[in-house]
SERO-859182 format. One record per atom (N, C-alpha, C): x, y negated, z negated; atom name; residue number from 0. Coordinates in steps of 0.05 Angstrom, whole numbers, plus 5000, padded with zeros to 4 digits. Each point is the difference from the previous one (the first is absolute). Layout:
N
xx, yy, zz, atome, num
X, Y, Z, CA, NUM
...
// end
This chain:
227
xx, yy, zz, atome, num
8826, 7827, 2199, N, 0
4994, 4976, 4984, CA, 0
4970, 4996, 4997, C, 0
4992, 4987, 4979, N, 1
4972, 4992, 4997, CA, 1
4993, 4980, 5021, C, 1
4978, 5005, 5015, N, 2
4992, 4983, 5022, CA, 2
4995, 4971, 4990, C, 2
4985, 4998, 4978, N, 3
4994, 4973, 4990, CA, 3
5025, 4985, 4991, C, 3
5018, 5015, 4987, N, 4
5025, 4988, 4990, CA, 4
5016, 4989, 5023, C, 4
5004, 5016, 5021, N, 5
5017, 4991, 5022, CA, 5
4987, 4978, 5017, C, 5
4974, 5001, 5002, N, 6
4987, 4977, 5014, CA, 6
5004, 4974, 4984, C, 6
4999, 5002, 4974, N, 7
5006, 4976, 4983, CA, 7
5028, 4991, 5004, C, 7
5019, 5019, 5005, N, 8
5028, 4992, 5004, CA, 8
5004, 4984, 5025, C, 8
4982, 5003, 5019, N, 9
5003, 4984, 5025, CA, 9
5000, 4970, 4993, C, 9
4988, 4993, 4978, N, 10
5001, 4972, 4991, CA, 10
5021, 4996, 4978, C, 10
5000, 5017, 4980, N, 11
5017, 4996, 4977, CA, 11
5030, 5004, 5007, C, 11
5006, 5021, 5016, N, 12
5028, 5005, 5007, CA, 12
5010, 4977, 5018, C, 12
4983, 4990, 5016, N, 13
5009, 4978, 5018, CA, 13
5009, 4976, 4983, C, 13
4985, 4994, 4980, N, 14
5007, 4978, 4982, CA, 14
5027, 5005, 4986, C, 14
5004, 5024, 4991, N, 15
5025, 5007, 4986, CA, 15
5024, 5000, 5019, C, 15
4996, 5010, 5025, N, 16
5022, 5001, 5019, CA, 16
5010, 4972, 5008, C, 16
4981, 4982, 5001, N, 17
5008, 4972, 5008, CA, 17
5019, 4988, 4979, C, 17
5000, 5010, 4976, N, 18
5017, 4989, 4979, CA, 18
5028, 5013, 5000, C, 18
5005, 5020, 5017, N, 19
5026, 5013, 5001, CA, 19
5018, 4984, 5019, C, 19
5020, 4986, 4990, N, 20
5016, 4983, 5016, CA, 20
5017, 5015, 5020, C, 20
5004, 5026, 4996, N, 21
5016, 5016, 5019, CA, 21
4985, 5007, 5025, C, 21
4974, 4997, 4999, N, 22
4982, 5009, 5022, CA, 22
4996, 4978, 5021, C, 22
5005, 5007, 5025, N, 23
4998, 4980, 5022, CA, 23
4974, 5002, 5014, C, 23
4988, 5024, 5001, N, 24
4975, 5004, 5015, CA, 24
4988, 5027, 4990, C, 24
4974, 5001, 4999, N, 25
4987, 5026, 4993, CA, 25
4972, 5001, 5011, C, 25
4990, 5025, 5003, N, 26
4973, 5005, 5007, CA, 26
4991, 5025, 4985, C, 26
4976, 4999, 4989, N, 27
4987, 5023, 4988, CA, 27
4981, 5013, 5020, C, 27
5002, 5026, 5004, N, 28
4985, 5012, 5022, CA, 28
4986, 5026, 4990, C, 28
4977, 5005, 5012, N, 29
4987, 5026, 4998, CA, 29
5008, 5017, 5024, C, 29
4989, 5024, 5001, N, 30
5007, 5018, 5022, CA, 30
4975, 5013, 5012, C, 30
5003, 5013, 5023, N, 31
4978, 5013, 5013, CA, 31
5001, 5030, 4994, C, 31
4978, 5014, 5006, N, 32
4998, 5029, 4996, CA, 32
5015, 5015, 5022, C, 32
5001, 5026, 4998, N, 33
5013, 5017, 5020, CA, 33
5029, 4993, 5001, C, 33
5010, 4995, 5025, N, 34
5028, 4992, 5004, CA, 34
5004, 4972, 4989, C, 34
4979, 4987, 4991, N, 35
5003, 4972, 4991, CA, 35
4991, 4980, 5021, C, 35
4997, 5008, 5025, N, 36
4994, 4982, 5021, CA, 36
4969, 5000, 5006, C, 36
4985, 4994, 4980, N, 37
4971, 4999, 5003, CA, 37
4989, 4976, 4984, C, 37
4977, 4990, 5008, N, 38
4988, 4977, 4985, CA, 38
4987, 5009, 4974, C, 38
4997, 5025, 4995, N, 39
4988, 5010, 4975, CA, 39
5021, 5001, 4978, C, 39
4996, 4987, 4978, N, 40
5021, 4998, 4980, CA, 40
5006, 5026, 4985, C, 40
5025, 5003, 4993, N, 41
5008, 5022, 4982, CA, 41
5005, 4988, 4973, C, 41
4983, 5005, 4981, N, 42
5001, 4987, 4974, CA, 42
5023, 5010, 4983, C, 42
5014, 5021, 5009, N, 43
5022, 5012, 4984, CA, 43
5027, 4989, 5007, C, 43
5003, 4987, 5023, N, 44
5027, 4992, 5009, CA, 44
5001, 4969, 5004, C, 44
5019, 4987, 4987, N, 45
5003, 4971, 5001, CA, 45
5029, 4993, 5005, C, 45
5005, 4977, 5011, N, 46
5028, 4993, 5007, CA, 46
5006, 4971, 4992, C, 46
5025, 4996, 4993, N, 47
5010, 4973, 4996, CA, 47
5023, 4996, 5020, C, 47
4997, 4981, 5018, N, 48
5022, 4992, 5018, CA, 48
5013, 4975, 4988, C, 48
5026, 5002, 4994, N, 49
5014, 4979, 4986, CA, 49
5027, 4994, 5013, C, 49
5007, 4974, 5001, N, 50
5026, 4992, 5011, CA, 50
5016, 4986, 4978, C, 50
5025, 5010, 4996, N, 51
5017, 4990, 4979, CA, 51
5025, 4988, 5012, C, 51
5015, 4985, 4984, N, 52
5024, 4987, 5009, CA, 52
5023, 5020, 5008, C, 52
5000, 5023, 4987, N, 53
5021, 5019, 5005, CA, 53
4990, 5028, 4992, C, 53
5015, 5020, 5008, N, 54
4993, 5028, 4992, CA, 54
5001, 5003, 4970, C, 54
5020, 4988, 4987, N, 55
5001, 5002, 4971, CA, 55
4976, 4987, 4986, C, 55
4991, 4977, 5010, N, 56
4977, 4987, 4989, CA, 56
4975, 5018, 5004, C, 56
4998, 5013, 5023, N, 57
4977, 5018, 5005, CA, 57
5001, 5023, 4980, C, 57
5023, 5013, 4997, N, 58
5001, 5023, 4983, CA, 58
4996, 4992, 4970, C, 58
5010, 4977, 4992, N, 59
4996, 4991, 4973, CA, 59
4970, 4995, 4995, C, 59
4987, 4987, 5020, N, 60
4972, 4993, 4996, CA, 60
4982, 5025, 4999, C, 60
5006, 5019, 5017, N, 61
4984, 5025, 4999, CA, 61
5003, 5014, 4973, C, 61
5023, 4996, 4988, N, 62
5005, 5012, 4973, CA, 62
4987, 4984, 4977, C, 62
5003, 4973, 5001, N, 63
4992, 4985, 4976, CA, 63
4976, 4981, 5004, C, 63
4990, 4997, 5024, N, 64
4977, 4982, 5004, CA, 64
4976, 5010, 4985, C, 64
4986, 4984, 4984, N, 65
4976, 5008, 4986, CA, 65
4979, 5011, 5019, C, 65
4998, 4989, 5024, N, 66
4980, 5010, 5019, CA, 66
5006, 5029, 5008, C, 66
5025, 5005, 5008, N, 67
5008, 5027, 5007, CA, 67
4997, 5019, 4976, C, 67
5007, 4991, 4977, N, 68
4997, 5017, 4976, CA, 68
4971, 5008, 4995, C, 68
4982, 4981, 5003, N, 69
4971, 5005, 4996, CA, 69
4990, 5020, 5021, C, 69
5007, 4995, 5025, N, 70
4990, 5017, 5021, CA, 70
5012, 5028, 4997, C, 70
5025, 5002, 4993, N, 71
5013, 5026, 4996, CA, 71
4987, 5016, 4978, C, 71
4992, 4986, 4978, N, 72
4988, 5013, 4978, CA, 72
4972, 5011, 5007, C, 72
4987, 4988, 5019, N, 73
4973, 5009, 5008, CA, 73
5000, 5020, 5022, C, 73
5022, 5002, 5015, N, 74
5000, 5016, 5025, CA, 74
5008, 5029, 4994, C, 74
4990, 5018, 5016, N, 75
5009, 5028, 4999, CA, 75
5027, 5003, 5014, C, 75
5004, 4985, 5021, N, 76
5026, 4999, 5014, CA, 76
5006, 4972, 5009, C, 76
5026, 4994, 5001, N, 77
5010, 4974, 5011, CA, 77
5023, 5006, 5018, C, 77
4999, 4990, 5024, N, 78
5023, 5003, 5019, CA, 78
5008, 4972, 5010, C, 78
5025, 4994, 4999, N, 79
5011, 4974, 5008, CA, 79
5021, 5004, 5022, C, 79
4998, 4985, 5021, N, 80
5020, 5000, 5021, CA, 80
5014, 4973, 5001, C, 80
5026, 4999, 4999, N, 81
5015, 4976, 5001, CA, 81
5010, 4996, 5029, C, 81
4995, 4976, 5011, N, 82
5004, 4994, 5028, CA, 82
5018, 4976, 5004, C, 82
5014, 5001, 5023, N, 83
5016, 4977, 5008, CA, 83
4991, 4992, 5028, C, 83
4989, 4976, 5005, N, 84
4990, 4994, 5026, CA, 84
5021, 4998, 5022, C, 84
4994, 5012, 5023, N, 85
5018, 4999, 5023, CA, 85
4990, 4980, 5021, C, 85
4974, 4999, 5004, N, 86
4988, 4982, 5019, CA, 86
4971, 4994, 4992, C, 86
4991, 4977, 5007, N, 87
4972, 4992, 4995, CA, 87
4991, 4980, 5021, C, 87
4975, 5003, 5007, N, 88
4988, 4982, 5019, CA, 88
4971, 4994, 4991, C, 88
4993, 4975, 4999, N, 89
4973, 4993, 4992, CA, 89
4999, 4989, 4971, C, 89
4976, 4999, 4990, N, 90
4996, 4988, 4973, CA, 90
4979, 5015, 4984, C, 90
5001, 4996, 4974, N, 91
4981, 5012, 4981, CA, 91
4990, 4978, 4982, C, 91
4975, 4994, 5001, N, 92
4988, 4977, 4985, CA, 92
5015, 4974, 5006, C, 92
5008, 4997, 5025, N, 93
5012, 4975, 5008, CA, 93
5030, 4998, 4996, C, 93
5013, 5020, 4988, N, 94
5029, 4999, 4996, CA, 94
5013, 5025, 5011, C, 94
5026, 4999, 5003, N, 95
5016, 5023, 5007, CA, 95
5014, 5010, 4975, C, 95
4989, 5020, 4987, N, 96
5008, 5007, 4973, CA, 96
5027, 5015, 4998, C, 96
5008, 5013, 5022, N, 97
5024, 5017, 4998, CA, 97
5025, 4987, 5011, C, 97
4998, 4987, 5023, N, 98
5022, 4987, 5013, CA, 98
4990, 4977, 5016, C, 98
5019, 4984, 5011, N, 99
4992, 4980, 5020, CA, 99
4989, 5013, 5025, C, 99
4989, 4985, 5017, N, 100
4987, 5011, 5024, CA, 100
5019, 5016, 5018, C, 100
5025, 4993, 5001, N, 101
5018, 5014, 5018, CA, 101
5007, 5028, 4990, C, 101
5001, 5003, 4973, N, 102
5007, 5026, 4989, CA, 102
5029, 5007, 5006, C, 102
5007, 5025, 4998, N, 103
5027, 5009, 5007, CA, 103
4998, 5029, 5010, C, 103
5018, 5008, 5015, N, 104
5000, 5026, 5012, CA, 104
5026, 5014, 4994, C, 104
4999, 5024, 4988, N, 105
5024, 5014, 4993, CA, 105
4996, 5030, 5005, C, 105
5022, 5014, 5006, N, 106
4998, 5029, 5002, CA, 106
4996, 5011, 4972, C, 106
4981, 5019, 4997, N, 107
4993, 5010, 4974, CA, 107
5001, 5031, 5001, C, 107
5013, 5012, 4981, N, 108
5000, 5029, 4998, CA, 108
4979, 5008, 4979, C, 108
4988, 5022, 5004, N, 109
4980, 5010, 4980, CA, 109
4973, 4988, 5004, C, 109
4982, 5005, 4981, N, 110
4972, 4992, 5003, CA, 110
4996, 4969, 5001, C, 110
4979, 4993, 5015, N, 111
4993, 4972, 5003, CA, 111
4970, 4998, 4997, C, 111
4990, 4976, 4993, N, 112
4972, 4996, 4995, CA, 112
4989, 4978, 5019, C, 112
4975, 5003, 5007, N, 113
4986, 4980, 5016, CA, 113
4975, 4990, 4985, C, 113
4996, 4974, 5000, N, 114
4977, 4988, 4988, CA, 114
4987, 4982, 5020, C, 114
4974, 5004, 5004, N, 115
4984, 4981, 5017, CA, 115
4977, 4989, 4983, C, 115
4995, 4975, 5003, N, 116
4978, 4988, 4985, CA, 116
4985, 4981, 5019, C, 116
4973, 5001, 4998, N, 117
4984, 4984, 5018, CA, 117
4975, 4990, 4986, C, 117
4992, 4976, 5007, N, 118
4974, 4990, 4993, CA, 118
4983, 5002, 5025, C, 118
4979, 5016, 4998, N, 119
4982, 5005, 5023, CA, 119
4981, 4977, 5004, C, 119
4995, 4992, 5025, N, 120
4978, 4982, 5005, CA, 120
4974, 5015, 4996, C, 120
4981, 4989, 4984, N, 121
4976, 5015, 4995, CA, 121
4985, 5010, 5025, C, 121
5002, 4985, 5021, N, 122
4986, 5008, 5025, CA, 122
5014, 5024, 5014, C, 122
5025, 5006, 4991, N, 123
5015, 5022, 5013, CA, 123
5003, 5024, 4981, C, 123
4990, 4998, 4975, N, 124
5005, 5020, 4980, CA, 124
4988, 5028, 5008, C, 124
4976, 5000, 5011, N, 125
4988, 5026, 5008, CA, 125
5016, 5014, 5021, C, 125
5010, 4985, 5020, N, 126
5017, 5012, 5021, CA, 126
5025, 5012, 4988, C, 126
5012, 4985, 4981, N, 127
5025, 5009, 4987, CA, 127
4995, 5027, 4986, C, 127
4979, 5001, 4983, N, 128
4995, 5024, 4984, CA, 128
4991, 5024, 5017, C, 128
4989, 4995, 5023, N, 129
4993, 5022, 5018, CA, 129
5025, 5014, 5010, C, 129
5022, 4986, 5002, N, 130
5025, 5012, 5010, CA, 130
5017, 5013, 4977, C, 130
4995, 4993, 4976, N, 131
5016, 5009, 4978, CA, 131
5001, 5030, 4997, C, 131
4978, 5015, 5002, N, 132
5001, 5029, 4996, CA, 132
5020, 5014, 5019, C, 132
5001, 4991, 5025, N, 133
5019, 5012, 5019, CA, 133
5029, 4993, 4993, C, 133
5005, 4976, 4991, N, 134
5027, 4992, 4992, CA, 134
5008, 5016, 4975, C, 134
4982, 5002, 4981, N, 135
5006, 5015, 4975, CA, 135
5006, 5028, 5006, C, 135
4985, 5012, 5019, N, 136
5005, 5028, 5007, CA, 136
5027, 5003, 5013, C, 136
5008, 4981, 5017, N, 137
5026, 5002, 5014, CA, 137
5022, 4998, 4980, C, 137
4998, 4983, 4980, N, 138
5021, 4998, 4980, CA, 138
5000, 5025, 4983, C, 138
4977, 5009, 4992, N, 139
4998, 5024, 4982, CA, 139
5011, 5025, 5013, C, 139
4998, 5002, 5027, N, 140
5010, 5024, 5014, CA, 140
5029, 4997, 5007, C, 140
5012, 4977, 4997, N, 141
5028, 4996, 5008, CA, 141
5018, 5013, 4979, C, 141
5016, 5020, 5008, N, 142
5017, 5014, 4981, CA, 142
5022, 4984, 4989, C, 142
5006, 4977, 5012, N, 143
5023, 4984, 4991, CA, 143
4993, 4981, 4977, C, 143
4975, 4991, 4998, N, 144
4994, 4981, 4979, CA, 144
5003, 5012, 4972, C, 144
5015, 4986, 4983, N, 145
5005, 5009, 4973, CA, 145
4978, 4992, 4981, C, 145
4988, 4977, 5005, N, 146
4979, 4989, 4982, CA, 146
4985, 4979, 5016, C, 146
4973, 4999, 4994, N, 147
4984, 4979, 5012, CA, 147
4976, 4994, 4983, C, 147
4992, 4975, 5000, N, 148
4976, 4992, 4985, CA, 148
4990, 4974, 5011, C, 148
4974, 4997, 4998, N, 149
4987, 4974, 5007, CA, 149
4990, 4987, 4974, C, 149
5007, 4975, 4996, N, 150
4991, 4985, 4977, CA, 150
4989, 4974, 5010, C, 150
4988, 4984, 4981, N, 151
4990, 4974, 5009, CA, 151
4992, 4983, 4976, C, 151
5000, 4974, 5005, N, 152
4992, 4981, 4980, CA, 152
4970, 4997, 4999, C, 152
4987, 5004, 5023, N, 153
4971, 4997, 5001, CA, 153
4989, 5021, 5020, C, 153
4980, 5016, 4992, N, 154
4990, 5020, 5018, CA, 154
4991, 4988, 5027, C, 154
5006, 5015, 5021, N, 155
4991, 4994, 5027, CA, 155
5016, 4978, 5015, C, 155
5008, 4979, 4986, N, 156
5012, 4977, 5014, CA, 156
5030, 4996, 4996, C, 156
5011, 5007, 4977, N, 157
5028, 4996, 4994, CA, 157
5014, 5027, 4996, C, 157
5015, 5009, 5020, N, 158
5010, 5027, 5001, CA, 158
5030, 5002, 5001, C, 158
5011, 5020, 4986, N, 159
5029, 5005, 5000, CA, 159
5005, 5029, 5006, C, 159
5018, 5006, 5018, N, 160
5008, 5028, 5004, CA, 160
5030, 5002, 4992, C, 160
5007, 5022, 4987, N, 161
5027, 5004, 4991, CA, 161
5008, 5028, 5006, C, 161
5022, 5004, 5014, N, 162
5009, 5027, 5008, CA, 162
5030, 5001, 4997, C, 162
5010, 5025, 4994, N, 163
5029, 5005, 4997, CA, 163
5007, 5022, 5019, C, 163
5023, 4996, 5014, N, 164
5009, 5018, 5021, CA, 164
5029, 5009, 4994, C, 164
5008, 5023, 5011, N, 165
5027, 5011, 4994, CA, 165
5022, 4981, 5009, C, 165
4995, 4985, 5022, N, 166
5020, 4982, 5011, CA, 166
4986, 4981, 5019, C, 166
5015, 4980, 5009, N, 167
4989, 4980, 5017, CA, 167
4992, 5011, 5028, C, 167
5014, 5021, 5009, N, 168
4994, 5011, 5026, CA, 168
4973, 5013, 5001, C, 168
4993, 5016, 4980, N, 169
4974, 5013, 5000, CA, 169
4977, 4979, 4996, C, 169
5005, 4980, 4984, N, 170
4980, 4979, 4996, CA, 170
4995, 4985, 5026, C, 170
5021, 4994, 5015, N, 171
4997, 4986, 5025, CA, 171
4987, 5017, 5021, C, 171
5006, 5026, 5000, N, 172
4987, 5018, 5019, CA, 172
4970, 5001, 4996, C, 172
4991, 5001, 4975, N, 173
4971, 5000, 4995, CA, 173
4987, 4974, 5009, C, 173
5014, 4978, 4995, N, 174
4989, 4974, 5007, CA, 174
4997, 4997, 5030, C, 174
5019, 5012, 5016, N, 175
5000, 4997, 5029, CA, 175
4983, 5021, 5014, C, 175
4994, 5022, 4987, N, 176
4987, 5022, 5013, CA, 176
4972, 4993, 5010, C, 176
4992, 5011, 5022, N, 177
4973, 4997, 5010, CA, 177
4980, 5014, 4981, C, 177
4977, 4988, 4997, N, 178
4980, 5012, 4982, CA, 178
4983, 4979, 4986, C, 178
4985, 5008, 4979, N, 179
4982, 4981, 4987, CA, 179
5013, 4976, 4988, C, 179
5025, 5004, 4989, N, 180
5014, 4977, 4988, CA, 180
5007, 4979, 5021, C, 180
5012, 5009, 5022, N, 181
5007, 4981, 5021, CA, 181
4976, 4987, 5012, C, 181
4978, 5015, 5003, N, 182
4976, 4989, 5012, CA, 182
4988, 4979, 4981, C, 182
5001, 5005, 4974, N, 183
4989, 4981, 4981, CA, 183
5017, 4974, 5000, C, 183
5026, 5002, 5002, N, 184
5017, 4976, 5001, CA, 184
4993, 4984, 5025, C, 184
4996, 5013, 5022, N, 185
4993, 4985, 5025, CA, 185
4973, 4987, 4996, C, 185
4981, 5013, 4988, N, 186
4973, 4989, 4996, CA, 186
5002, 4976, 4981, C, 186
5016, 5002, 4980, N, 187
5004, 4977, 4981, CA, 187
5010, 4976, 5015, C, 187
5020, 5004, 5017, N, 188
5012, 4977, 5014, CA, 188
4980, 4988, 5020, C, 188
4986, 5017, 5015, N, 189
4982, 4990, 5020, CA, 189
4975, 4988, 4988, C, 189
4991, 5010, 4977, N, 190
4975, 4991, 4988, CA, 190
5003, 4979, 4978, C, 190
5026, 4994, 4993, N, 191
5004, 4980, 4979, CA, 191
4985, 5007, 4974, C, 191
5005, 5025, 4991, N, 192
4984, 5011, 4977, CA, 192
5009, 4988, 4973, C, 192
5025, 4992, 4998, N, 193
5012, 4992, 4974, CA, 193
5001, 4970, 4997, C, 193
4991, 4990, 4977, N, 194
5004, 4972, 4994, CA, 194
5028, 4994, 4989, C, 194
5012, 5021, 4988, N, 195
5028, 4998, 4990, CA, 195
5011, 5028, 5000, C, 195
5026, 5002, 5005, N, 196
5013, 5027, 5001, CA, 196
5029, 4998, 4992, C, 196
5010, 5022, 4990, N, 197
5028, 5002, 4991, CA, 197
5010, 5028, 5006, C, 197
5024, 5002, 5010, N, 198
5013, 5026, 5006, CA, 198
5028, 4999, 4987, C, 198
5006, 5020, 4983, N, 199
5026, 5000, 4987, CA, 199
5012, 5028, 5000, C, 199
5026, 5001, 5000, N, 200
5015, 5025, 4999, CA, 200
5020, 4998, 4977, C, 200
5004, 5023, 4986, N, 201
5016, 4999, 4976, CA, 201
5020, 5024, 4999, C, 201
5023, 4995, 4988, N, 202
5018, 5021, 4991, CA, 202
4990, 5010, 4973, C, 202
5001, 5025, 4995, N, 203
4992, 5012, 4974, CA, 203
5024, 4999, 4981, C, 203
4998, 4985, 4979, N, 204
5022, 4998, 4980, CA, 204
4998, 5023, 4980, C, 204
4976, 5009, 4994, N, 205
4997, 5021, 4980, CA, 205
4970, 5003, 4993, C, 205
4995, 5020, 4984, N, 206
4972, 5005, 4991, CA, 206
5001, 5013, 4973, C, 206
4978, 4997, 4985, N, 207
4998, 5013, 4974, CA, 207
4971, 5007, 4994, C, 207
4996, 5020, 4984, N, 208
4974, 5008, 4992, CA, 208
4989, 5023, 5017, C, 208
4974, 5004, 5000, N, 209
4987, 5023, 5013, CA, 209
4976, 4992, 5016, C, 209
4996, 5014, 5022, N, 210
4976, 4997, 5017, CA, 210
4991, 5029, 5006, C, 210
4978, 5008, 4990, N, 211
4991, 5028, 5004, CA, 211
5019, 5020, 4988, C, 211
5012, 4993, 4977, N, 212
5017, 5019, 4986, CA, 212
5029, 5000, 5008, C, 212
5007, 4984, 5020, N, 213
5028, 5000, 5009, CA, 213
5007, 4972, 5010, C, 213
5026, 4995, 5005, N, 214
5009, 4975, 5012, CA, 214
5003, 5006, 5030, C, 214
4983, 4989, 5018, N, 215
5001, 5006, 5028, CA, 215
5027, 4994, 5014, C, 215
5016, 4983, 4987, N, 216
5025, 4991, 5013, CA, 216
5025, 5013, 4987, C, 216
4997, 5016, 4979, N, 217
5023, 5010, 4985, CA, 217
5019, 5015, 5018, C, 217
4990, 5018, 5017, N, 218
5018, 5017, 5016, CA, 218
5015, 4983, 5021, C, 218
4985, 4982, 5013, N, 219
5013, 4984, 5021, CA, 219
5020, 4981, 4989, C, 219
4995, 4988, 4977, N, 220
5019, 4982, 4988, CA, 220
5024, 5015, 4990, C, 220
4997, 5024, 4991, N, 221
5022, 5017, 4991, CA, 221
5018, 5007, 5024, C, 221
4987, 5006, 5023, N, 222
5015, 5006, 5024, CA, 222
5017, 4976, 5009, C, 222
4988, 4977, 4998, N, 223
5014, 4975, 5008, CA, 223
5024, 4996, 4982, C, 223
4997, 5004, 4974, N, 224
5022, 4996, 4982, CA, 224
5023, 5020, 5005, C, 224
4992, 5024, 5008, N, 225
5020, 5021, 5004, CA, 225
5015, 4997, 5027, C, 225
4988, 4985, 5018, N, 226
5012, 4998, 5027, CA, 226
5026, 4983, 4999, C, 226
// end
């Protein structure tokens, strides 16, 4: 996408999305370079996080929304993942956008997604970013992770991580394993690094489009349908 065009969309698309009555919550995000988990922006990759009343509403909107149509026309590739929230804890801009605080817990077969979002306290930002390279490396080397990216509403202070795993077992194993990820979580808790945080887990309903010339979830979703 044209850098100037998409930067302008951070304001113009927001205005248009507010007028879509089907939309319950949205955020427009940029991404980081490398694995995406860096404070240096990647001007080629952008994300829209959107919450709709139903899967049908989401699929219809991705097809007919003027915002999605404009972005699709400008993009070399577009990849969309449709999600159903399983559990959520915390808030995003003062609200719980996916579910109530209690969430729900269900047995899930096939791939699952994890989303974490945090507002960093400015006084803790440097400590946070010093730990990110080790965490990024751990995720990048993990053979189980199907997809991962770091995005954000504002460089350095408002950060979102999104990852997709083959199943809930492998995702939980990574979260509990000793290493830079567990150490960072402990430091966050002990140091009160976040002014606001949200943790959510999702069932994968489907995906469409391309990322790097392929759909990263196509094979796993086909396996689930065949099972």
